[in-house]
N, C-alpha and C positions, 0 to 999 in steps of 0.2 A: 440621488438614488436612494431609495429606502432599503432598510436592512431586509435580507431575504432576496433582493433582486440579484438574479444571475448575470454577472457581466462577462464570464468566461464560458467558452464551450470547447469542452476537450472531447466532444463526441469521437468516437473511433481511436481515441489515443490510449496507449497502453502506459501505465504508471506503476512504479515500484517505490513504496514508501518504506524505509528502514527504520526499525524501531517504532512499531505502532502497535503492539500487541497489549499493552497496558493501558490504554486509552491515552489522555494527554494530548500533548501537541502533535504527535505522529498519526495518531488515530483521528485527531480532528482533521488534520491535512488530507488523509485518506479519504474521509468523509466528503469533503468539499469537492475533491477531484472527482469523486464518483457522482456527486450531486450535479457536477458539471458535465457529465456523460462519459467519464473515463472509465476503462476497464482497470481496476486497482489491485495489486497485489500487495499484501503487507508483510514484514518480517518482524521477528522479535526472538530473544532468548529463551522465552517460555514454551512449554510444550503446545500451548494453545492460546489464542487471543481471548480477550474478554468475551463472554457467552454471547452479548449483543452483537459481535463482529464475526461469530463463527459462521454464520450463514451469509453474511454480507461480503466477505473477502476471502480471496484464496490466500492462505496463510502458509508461511514456510518457516520453521523454526532455523534461525541463523545465528552463529558466533561469529560476528564481525572482526573478531581477532584471529580467526583461522581462515587463512588464505584459500586453502583446499576446500573449504565449506562455500566460500564465496564463488570460486571458480565452478564448483558443482551446481550451485544455484544458478549461477548465469548460464550454464549449459542446458538447464531445464526450461529456461523462459523464453517466449518469442521475443522478437526485437522490441525494445523499449523506446518510448517517446519522451518519458520524463522520469528521472532518477532523483 
């Protein structure tokens, strides 16, 4: 199978990727899920994600050490298929 060949289909699936606001591994994971058809939400500690991801993903600022913030985010999201 060559590079770029899609072997996964996440069409219609909802995915949350925590820690994807500054690029790197989290953002790459989010992009691959979206490329495979998923509806992807990303989080990060920053006010906004990288400019190239602002229009691409639904972004929520999140402090993962704050349980109340995690609960509040969870209350706003529809059911997730992948976390």
